ZAMARGU-4260 file (C-alpha; in steps of 0.2 Angstrom, whole numbers, plus 5000, padded with zeros to 4 digits):
<rodrens>
0) 5136/5143/4975 | 5152/5134/4976 | 5152/5118/4966 | 5166/5106/4963 | 5169/5088/4960
5) 5174/5073/4971 | 5185/5061/4961 | 5192/5045/4968 | 5210/5043/4972 | 5222/5037/4959
10) 5220/5018/4956 | 5202/5019/4963 | 5186/5020/4953 | 5181/5035/4942 | 5166/5039/4953
15) 5163/5057/4953 | 5149/5067/4962 | 5146/5086/4962 | 5147/5095/4979 | 5138/5111/4983
20) 5142/5121/4999 | 5128/5132/5005 | 5119/5136/4989 | 5107/5150/4987 | 5089/5147/4984
25) 5090/5153/4966 | 5103/5140/4963 | 5093/5125/4968 | 5087/5122/4951 | 5104/5116/4945
30) 5105/5104/4960 | 5088/5096/4957 | 5089/5094/4939 | 5087/5076/4933 | 5098/5067/4919
35) 5089/5068/4903 | 5090/5060/4886 | 5085/5068/4869 | 5067/5067/4871 | 5063/5072/4853
40) 5072/5057/4847 | 5066/5046/4861 | 5048/5050/4858 | 5049/5047/4839 | 5057/5030/4842
45) 5044/5025/4855 | 5030/5031/4843 | 5037/5021/4829 | 5038/5004/4839 | 5021/5007/4846
50) 5013/5010/4829 | 5021/4994/4823 | 5015/4983/4837 | 4998/4990/4835 | 4998/4986/4817
55) 5007/4969/4817 | 5004/4962/4834 | 5013/4947/4839 | 5024/4947/4824 | 5031/4964/4828
60) 5033/4960/4847 | 5044/4945/4842 | 5054/4955/4830 | 5058/4968/4843 | 5062/4954/4856
65) 5075/4948/4844 | 5082/4965/4840 | 5083/4972/4858 | 5083/4956/4869 | 5092/4945/4857
70) 5079/4932/4860 | 5071/4921/4846 | 5053/4917/4851 | 5041/4905/4844 | 5028/4909/4857
75) 5026/4924/4868 | 5017/4915/4882 | 5026/4907/4897 | 5020/4889/4898 | 5015/4880/4914
80) 5030/4869/4911 | 5041/4884/4912 | 5033/4889/4928 | 5036/4872/4935 | 5054/4872/4929
85) 5057/4889/4937 | 5051/4884/4954 | 5065/4870/4954 | 5078/4883/4949 | 5078/4894/4965
90) 5083/4890/4982 | 5071/4886/4996 | 5079/4900/5006 | 5074/4913/4992 | 5057/4905/4991
95) 5054/4908/5009 | 5060/4926/5007 | 5048/4929/4993 | 5034/4921/5003 | 5038/4932/5018
100) 5038/4948/5008 | 5022/4943/4999 | 5014/4941/5016 | 5019/4958/5022 | 5014/4967/5006
105) 4997/4958/5007 | 4994/4963/5025 | 4999/4981/5022 | 4988/4983/5006 | 4973/4974/5014
110) 4973/4987/5027 | 4969/5000/5013 | 4952/4993/5008 | 4939/5006/5006 | 4923/5006/5016
115) 4910/5018/5009 | 4897/5027/5019 | 4880/5033/5013 | 4879/5052/5016 | 4863/5062/5017
120) 4867/5079/5010 | 4849/5085/5011 | 4833/5076/5017 | 4828/5064/5003 | 4846/5066/4995
125) 4858/5051/4998 | 4875/5049/4990 | 4888/5036/4992 | 4903/5028/4984 | 4907/5010/4979
130) 4925/5004/4976 | 4925/4993/4960 | 4941/4984/4954 | 4948/4988/4937 | 4944/4972/4927
135) 4959/4970/4916 | 4977/4976/4922 | 4994/4975/4914 | 5010/4973/4924 | 5027/4978/4917
140) 5042/4970/4926 | 5059/4976/4921 | 5071/4962/4918 | 5086/4969/4909 | 5102/4973/4920
145) 5092/4968/4936 | 5077/4956/4935 | 5065/4964/4947 | 5055/4949/4954 | 5051/4960/4969
150) 5040/4971/4958 | 5029/4956/4953 | 5024/4955/4972 | 5022/4974/4973 | 5010/4975/4958
155) 5001/4958/4958 | 4997/4957/4976 | 4986/4973/4977 | 4979/4968/4960 | 4973/4952/4968
160) 4967/4960/4984 | 4957/4973/4974 | 4949/4959/4964 | 4955/4962/4946 | 4948/4949/4935
165) 4962/4948/4923 | 4980/4951/4927 | 4993/4951/4913 | 5011/4952/4916 | 5025/4956/4903
170) 5043/4954/4906 | 5058/4953/4894 | 5067/4936/4892 | 5085/4932/4891 | 5094/4927/4875
175) 5089/4909/4877 | 5071/4915/4878 | 5069/4911/4896 | 5061/4922/4910 | 5071/4924/4926
180) 5064/4910/4937 | 5062/4921/4952 | 5050/4932/4942 | 5040/4917/4938 | 5040/4910/4955
185) 5035/4927/4962 | 5021/4928/4950 | 5015/4911/4955 | 5015/4916/4974 | 5006/4932/4969
190) 4993/4923/4959 | 4997/4928/4941 | 4995/4915/4927 | 4995/4926/4911 | 5014/4929/4908
195) 5022/4935/4892 | 5039/4937/4886 | 5040/4955/4880 | 5050/4969/4886 | 5052/4988/4884
200) 5041/4998/4872 | 5034/4983/4863 | 5027/4976/4880 | 5018/4992/4883 | 5011/4992/4866
205) 5006/4974/4867 | 4996/4977/4883 | 4989/4994/4877 | 4983/4988/4860 | 4981/4969/4862
210) 4989/4956/4851 | 4985/4939/4845 | 4993/4932/4862 | 4993/4947/4874 | 4976/4953/4880
215) 4972/4972/4879 | 4971/4979/4897 | 4963/4995/4904 | 4977/5001/4915 | 4996/4998/4914
220) 5007/4997/4930 | 5026/4996/4932 | 5042/5005/4932 | 5055/5006/4918 | 5068/5016/4909
225) 5064/5032/4900 | 5059/5023/4884 | 5046/5013/4895 | 5040/5029/4903 | 5038/5038/4887
230) 5028/5023/4880 | 5017/5023/4895 | 5014/5041/4893 | 5010/5040/4874 | 4998/5025/4876
235) 4989/5034/4890 | 4984/5048/4878 | 4970/5038/4869 | 4971/5019/4874 | 4974/5015/4892
240) 4976/5022/4909 | 4993/5021/4918 | 4999/5021/4936 | 5011/5035/4935 | 5025/5042/4924
245) 5038/5031/4933 | 5056/5032/4926 | 5074/5030/4932 | 5075/5028/4950 | 5082/5040/4963
250) 5085/5043/4982 | 5088/5058/4993 | 5096/5056/5010 | 5096/5069/5023 | 5109/5067/5036
255) 5115/5077/5051 | 5131/5076/5061 | 5126/5060/5070 | 5121/5050/5055 | 5130/5033/5052
260) 5141/5037/5037 | 5142/5018/5032 | 5123/5017/5032 | 5121/5032/5022 | 5134/5027/5009
265) 5126/5010/5007 | 5109/5019/5004 | 5116/5030/4991 | 5125/5016/4982 | 5110/5004/4983
270) 5101/5017/4973 | 5115/5021/4961 | 5117/5003/4956 | 5100/5003/4947 | 5107/5010/4931
275) 5117/5024/4923 | 5102/5036/4922 | 5098/5034/4941 | 5102/5048/4953 | 5106/5050/4971
280) 5106/5066/4981 | 5114/5068/4999 | 5109/5084/5009 | 5118/5086/5025 | 5121/5099/5038
285) 5139/5093/5043 | 5154/5096/5032 | 5164/5083/5042 | 5150/5070/5039 | 5149/5074/5021
290) 5168/5070/5019 | 5166/5054/5029 | 5151/5049/5018 | 5161/5052/5002 | 5175/5042/5008
295) 5164/5028/5013 | 5155/5028/4996 | 5172/5027/4987 | 5176/5012/4998 | 5160/5003/4996
300) 5159/5006/4978 | 5175/4997/4975 | 5167/4981/4981 | 5151/4981/4970 | 5149/4969/4956
305) 5139/4983/4947 | 5152/4996/4951 | 5153/5002/4933 | 5134/5006/4932 | 5134/5014/4950
310) 5149/5025/4945 | 5140/5032/4930 | 5124/5035/4940 | 5135/5045/4953 | 5140/5056/4939
315) 5122/5062/4939 | 5122/5065/4958 | 5126/5078/4971 | 5131/5081/4989 | 5124/5097/4996
320) 5129/5105/5012 | 5116/5116/5020 | 5115/5126/5036 | 5100/5118/5044 | 5089/5102/5043
325) 5074/5114/5039 | 5084/5120/5024 | 5087/5102/5020 | 5069/5097/5020 | 5064/5112/5010
330) 5077/5107/4996 | 5071/5089/4997 | 5053/5095/4994 | 5059/5105/4979 | 5067/5089/4973
335) 5052/5078/4976 | 5062/5062/4977 | 5055/5045/4974 | 5063/5039/4990 | 5068/5050/5005
340) 5078/5043/5019 | 5079/5054/5035 | 5095/5049/5044 | 5093/5063/5057 | 5091/5063/5076
345) 5074/5071/5075 | 5067/5061/5061 | 5049/5061/5067 | 5048/5080/5068 | 5056/5082/5051
350) 5044/5069/5044 | 5030/5080/5048 | 5037/5093/5035 | 5038/5081/5021 | 5027/5087/5007
355) 5034/5079/4991 | 5041/5062/4991 | 5036/5044/4985 | 5041/5034/5001 | 5050/5040/5017
360) 5061/5030/5027 | 5064/5036/5045 | 5079/5033/5056 | 5096/5024/5053 | 5089/5007/5052
365) 5075/5010/5039 | 5085/5007/5023 | 5077/5009/5006 | 5080/4991/5003 | 5067/4987/5016
370) 5054/4995/5007 | 5060/4989/4990 | 5057/4971/4996 | 5049/4966/5012 | 5043/4979/5024
375) 5026/4979/5016 | 5025/4996/5008 | 5024/4997/4989 | 5040/5001/4979 | 5032/5007/4963
380) 5034/5026/4966 | 5034/5042/4956 | 5050/5048/4950 | 5058/5063/4940 | 5049/5075/4951
385) 5032/5068/4949 | 5030/5065/4967 | 5023/5083/4967 | 5007/5077/4960 | 5007/5058/4961
390) 5008/5045/4974 | 5015/5027/4974 | 5005/5012/4969 | 4992/5007/4982 | 4976/4997/4983
395) 4966/5012/4976 | 4977/5011/4961 | 4968/4996/4955 | 4950/5002/4959 | 4938/5015/4953
400) 4926/5024/4965 | 4909/5024/4957 | 4897/5037/4964 | 4878/5033/4968 | 4864/5044/4973
405) 4846/5042/4977 | 4832/5056/4978 | 4815/5055/4985 | 4801/5067/4982 | 4807/5076/4998
410) 4824/5077/4990 | 4817/5085/4974 | 4808/5098/4984 | 4824/5102/4993 | 4836/5104/4978
415) 4825/5105/4963 | 4823/5124/4962 | 4842/5126/4964 | 4845/5114/4950 | 4833/5123/4938
420) 4841/5140/4942 | 4859/5134/4939 | 4855/5125/4923 | 4845/5140/4916 | 4860/5151/4921
425) 4872/5139/4910 | 4859/5140/4896 | 4856/5121/4897 | 4837/5120/4895 | 4836/5101/4893
430) 4845/5100/4910 | 4833/5112/4918 | 4818/5102/4910 | 4824/5085/4917 | 4821/5092/4935
435) 4806/5103/4930 | 4796/5088/4924 | 4799/5079/4940 | 4794/5094/4951 | 4778/5096/4941
440) 4774/5077/4944 | 4776/5079/4962 | 4765/5095/4963 | 4751/5085/4953
</rodrens>
């Protein structure tokens, strides 16, 4: 495998990405490796904060808010007055954009409603499923370097459609103790009223254990950095369910010789600007296109307000040159990206070969930003390779499927003896007897 680094020209940014030309299969592991922190120290830090929040509740949350977010809080709850103030702080144009996005997200998620059917597995044996909303859910909304008010729409909209009775939202405040007004407006549009000023690990702990102010929930949703991801995984061991292990964001772009280099570069940078632990991966079948995209990335990077963050992210990232689009999609499936963009001529055929991905964007006009904000699909997606086993948030994420069954005398006659034999073979005599007494009552 030939690997080298692209570095920007003198006087330009310090952006640097690795390039791999025609790597062998056994060398792919190095390409698809994610950036990692020292997880032993991370997990110990997270466990300590969670234990403190569990023990001291609001007091601990307020202390961590002062320590990590530099906010001195007298109350964790966002007041109705603050909600009203927020609405007056954002433009009508942005309000209209939020309303449009909410509409599209709502339309798409309503289409996912489950309709159960009663199934007769044998004469006299009927089984079915019923979809029931999770009663209490917690939504985590990052607010650090980028206040993700769009995530409010992505998480709260399906929760409302599902019929969750209690929706709790936690998001970090700024140094003045205020929540970003767009986050609060999006929450109002999506129908969330219980909002608390808490970020990071302390927010996850508050929703998992409950505090004097923050209600305990049954499932926690939302993206975050590696500390948030670790916190969600730890509380999921014995306290609450979580949507997925969603951590630092990532994108993979597959581009052929006819791809639009300007579009591809913009897609790579839109992901890179999330944070220093984000990652982008370009896979292309054209060396000339690779060079063109690199030059365009360098050019666009210079214009970004978040240039420093994006540059750090690009250090975790790679360009890969492969022989065919089939090899490209095989490498992408091995990587299992959160976002996959197919900027290739035969994107519909290639899409059929996607096995591992959170969300897929087809053709040159389907940028990741569309799915992040307003196309209607959900942008809360599995990262860090978890797309091999997890899907993104959808309406079912907020529901449980409860199974029902009804047996008649005829049903007992059809399956009774099989139940007795199987229970006996497992040496569970009480299980066998529960069926036996019924069979005898029918015989009598």
